[in-house]
C-alpha positions as CSV (number, residue, x, y, z in Angstrom):
1,M,-118.4,-8.2,-0.4
2,D,-119.7,-4.6,-0.6
3,T,-121.4,-5.0,2.8
4,L,-118.2,-6.5,4.3
5,Y,-116.0,-3.7,2.8
6,K,-118.5,-1.1,4.2
7,Y,-118.2,-2.7,7.6
8,I,-114.4,-2.8,7.5
9,S,-114.3,0.8,6.3
10,E,-116.6,2.0,9.1
11,H,-114.5,0.3,11.7
12,S,-111.1,1.6,10.5
13,T,-109.6,5.0,11.1
14,P,-111.2,7.5,8.6
15,Q,-109.2,9.0,5.8
16,T,-107.9,12.6,6.0
17,E,-109.6,15.5,4.3
18,A,-106.9,15.5,1.6
19,L,-107.5,11.9,0.8
20,E,-111.3,12.5,0.7
21,W,-110.6,15.3,-1.8
22,I,-108.5,13.0,-4.0
23,E,-111.1,10.2,-3.9
24,K,-113.9,12.7,-4.9
25,Q,-111.9,14.2,-7.7
26,T,-110.9,10.8,-9.0
27,H,-114.6,10.0,-9.4
28,I,-115.4,13.3,-11.0
29,R,-112.4,13.8,-13.3
30,T,-111.5,10.2,-14.4
31,N,-113.2,7.3,-15.9
32,H,-111.3,4.7,-13.9
33,A,-112.2,5.4,-10.3
34,R,-112.1,1.6,-9.7
35,M,-108.3,1.9,-9.8
36,L,-108.3,4.1,-6.7
37,T,-106.5,2.6,-3.7
38,G,-109.3,3.6,-1.4
39,P,-109.4,4.2,2.4
40,V,-109.0,0.7,3.7
41,Q,-106.0,-0.3,1.6
42,G,-104.6,3.3,1.9
43,R,-104.7,3.1,5.7
44,F,-103.0,-0.3,5.6
45,L,-100.2,1.1,3.4
46,K,-99.7,4.0,5.7
47,M,-99.5,1.7,8.8
48,L,-97.3,-0.8,7.0
49,A,-94.9,1.9,5.9
50,G,-94.9,3.3,9.4
51,A,-93.9,-0.1,10.8
52,L,-91.2,-0.7,8.2
53,S,-89.8,2.9,8.6
54,P,-88.6,3.4,5.0
55,A,-86.8,6.7,4.3
56,R,-86.8,6.3,0.5
57,I,-89.8,4.9,-1.4
58,L,-90.3,4.3,-5.1
59,E,-93.9,4.0,-6.4
60,I,-94.6,2.7,-9.9
61,G,-98.1,3.9,-10.9
62,T,-99.4,7.1,-9.3
63,F,-102.8,7.2,-10.9
64,T,-104.4,10.2,-9.0
65,G,-101.9,10.1,-6.0
66,Y,-104.0,8.4,-3.3
67,S,-101.5,5.7,-2.5
68,A,-98.5,8.1,-2.8
69,V,-100.0,10.3,-0.1
70,C,-100.7,7.3,2.2
71,L,-97.1,6.1,1.9
72,A,-95.6,9.5,2.2
73,M,-97.5,10.3,5.4
74,A,-95.4,7.6,7.1
75,L,-92.1,9.0,6.0
76,P,-89.6,10.6,8.5
77,E,-88.9,14.3,8.3
78,D,-86.1,13.8,5.8
79,G,-87.8,11.0,3.9
80,H,-88.8,11.1,0.2
81,L,-91.0,9.3,-2.3
82,D,-90.5,9.2,-6.0
83,T,-93.7,8.2,-7.9
84,L,-94.0,7.4,-11.6
85,E,-97.0,8.0,-13.8
86,V,-97.5,7.5,-17.6
87,N,-100.5,9.7,-17.9
88,D,-99.4,13.4,-17.8
89,E,-103.0,14.5,-18.1
90,L,-103.4,13.6,-14.4
91,E,-100.5,15.8,-13.3
92,E,-102.6,18.8,-12.2
93,L,-104.9,16.7,-10.0
94,I,-102.0,14.7,-8.6
95,L,-100.0,17.7,-7.6
96,E,-102.9,19.5,-6.0
97,G,-103.6,16.4,-3.9
98,F,-100.0,16.4,-2.7
99,S,-100.3,20.1,-1.8
100,R,-103.6,19.6,0.0
101,A,-101.9,16.8,2.1
102,G,-98.9,19.1,2.8
103,L,-96.6,16.6,1.2
104,E,-95.5,18.4,-2.0
105,K,-91.9,18.7,-0.7
106,K,-91.7,14.9,0.2
107,I,-93.0,13.6,-3.1
108,S,-91.5,13.9,-6.6
109,L,-93.8,13.1,-9.6
110,V,-92.1,11.8,-12.7
111,T,-94.3,11.4,-15.8
112,G,-93.4,9.1,-18.7
113,D,-92.9,5.5,-19.5
114,A,-92.1,3.6,-16.3
115,K,-89.6,1.2,-17.8
116,E,-87.6,4.1,-19.3
117,T,-87.7,6.0,-16.0
118,L,-86.6,2.9,-14.1
119,A,-83.7,2.3,-16.5
120,G,-82.5,5.9,-15.8
121,L,-82.9,5.5,-12.0
122,R,-81.0,2.2,-12.1
123,K,-78.1,3.9,-13.8
124,E,-78.0,6.7,-11.2
125,I,-78.0,4.1,-8.4
126,L,-75.9,1.2,-9.7
127,E,-73.5,2.9,-12.1
128,D,-73.2,6.6,-11.3
129,G,-73.7,6.3,-7.5
130,T,-75.6,9.7,-7.5
131,R,-78.7,8.2,-5.9
132,Q,-79.2,6.0,-2.9
133,K,-81.0,2.7,-3.0
134,Y,-84.7,2.6,-2.0
135,D,-86.0,1.1,1.2
136,M,-89.3,0.2,-0.4
137,A,-91.0,0.0,-3.8
138,Y,-94.7,-0.2,-4.4
139,I,-95.8,-1.6,-7.8
140,D,-99.3,-0.7,-9.0
141,A,-99.1,0.0,-12.7
142,D,-99.5,-1.9,-16.0
143,K,-100.2,-5.5,-15.0
144,R,-98.7,-6.8,-18.2
145,E,-95.3,-5.4,-17.2
146,Y,-95.1,-6.6,-13.6
147,P,-92.4,-9.2,-14.3
148,E,-90.2,-6.5,-16.0
149,Y,-90.9,-4.0,-13.2
150,Y,-89.6,-6.6,-10.8
151,R,-86.5,-7.3,-12.8
152,L,-85.7,-3.5,-13.1
153,V,-86.4,-2.5,-9.5
154,F,-84.9,-5.4,-7.6
155,D,-81.3,-4.2,-7.5
156,M,-82.5,-0.7,-6.7
157,I,-83.8,-1.9,-3.3
158,R,-81.4,-2.3,-0.4
159,D,-81.0,-5.6,1.3
160,G,-83.7,-6.0,3.9
161,G,-86.0,-3.6,1.9
162,Y,-89.4,-4.4,0.7
163,I,-91.3,-4.6,-2.6
164,L,-95.1,-4.4,-2.5
165,A,-97.2,-5.3,-5.5
166,D,-100.9,-4.6,-5.8
167,N,-103.7,-6.5,-7.6
168,V,-101.8,-9.8,-7.5
169,L,-105.1,-11.8,-7.2
170,W,-106.7,-10.0,-10.2
171,D,-110.3,-10.8,-9.3
172,G,-109.3,-14.4,-8.7
173,K,-108.3,-14.9,-12.3
174,V,-104.8,-16.1,-11.3
175,C,-106.5,-19.2,-9.7
176,Q,-108.5,-20.2,-12.7
177,S,-107.6,-23.3,-14.7
178,P,-106.9,-23.0,-17.5
179,L,-105.4,-19.6,-16.9
180,P,-107.1,-16.8,-18.9
181,R,-105.1,-15.8,-21.9
182,D,-105.4,-12.0,-21.5
183,R,-102.0,-10.3,-21.1
184,Q,-102.9,-8.7,-17.7
185,T,-103.7,-12.0,-16.1
186,Q,-100.7,-13.7,-17.8
187,G,-98.4,-10.9,-16.5
188,I,-99.6,-11.1,-12.9
189,A,-99.4,-14.9,-12.8
190,E,-95.9,-14.8,-14.2
191,F,-94.9,-12.2,-11.6
192,N,-96.4,-14.2,-8.7
193,D,-94.6,-17.4,-9.9
194,M,-91.3,-15.4,-10.3
195,V,-91.5,-14.1,-6.8
196,A,-92.4,-17.5,-5.3
197,A,-89.5,-19.1,-7.0
198,D,-86.9,-16.4,-6.1
199,P,-84.5,-17.5,-3.4
200,R,-83.4,-13.9,-2.9
201,V,-86.6,-13.0,-1.2
202,E,-89.3,-14.1,1.3
203,S,-92.9,-13.2,0.4
204,V,-96.5,-13.5,1.4
205,I,-99.7,-12.6,-0.5
206,L,-102.2,-10.8,1.6
207,P,-105.9,-10.8,0.6
208,V,-106.3,-7.1,1.0
209,R,-108.8,-5.9,-1.6
210,D,-107.4,-7.5,-4.9
211,G,-104.3,-9.0,-3.3
212,L,-101.1,-7.4,-2.1
213,N,-97.8,-9.3,-2.4
214,L,-95.4,-8.3,0.4
215,I,-91.8,-9.2,-0.6
216,R,-88.8,-8.8,1.6
217,K,-85.3,-8.7,-0.1
218,L,-82.8,-10.9,1.7
219,G,-79.1,-10.4,1.8
220,Q,-75.9,-11.2,3.7
221,D,-76.6,-8.6,6.3
222,V,-80.3,-9.5,6.8
């Protein structure tokens, strides 16, 4: 798989200098570099966002900001991305990465518990009317909470908009029988089952790295 990934990477458009910096700093300054989106999936996210043309994106799980930069690069001039991260110790690295990419004005970083932040955003969108619905959401945070993230974010997405969820194959654990009992695998499996049974959406799981669930929200005008 490493050989295949190397081949794919060498035959895909290279990452930008800012993304190279984020990747390097992630390896130097964190103990969880495996969580990095990486150049292949990052390029895929940028191209997908470019094709879908979202103006407002919500990201749940910033880590060191690699995927946020990839998505924000596809935004129109007046587009904006809100990204949520629980670990405030990463803030300096994240913000410098945004600045190096020239995207600091297009991305807002919110640190804190994602579920609490999402509850506040839901109120602003659905009750107060002070914020527009998002065109796209990208979920790549605590795997145990994927079902709850889906419930919270669904009504915050416009009809015809998209929800992307990363790591939905979880190293193949979701296919094992019996299903492993760890909470991460259980959470992702529940999420995948929930999406597959939801008549309000159409979806497809793509075998990009650890699996990407591409979910399109249906509606009367779609």
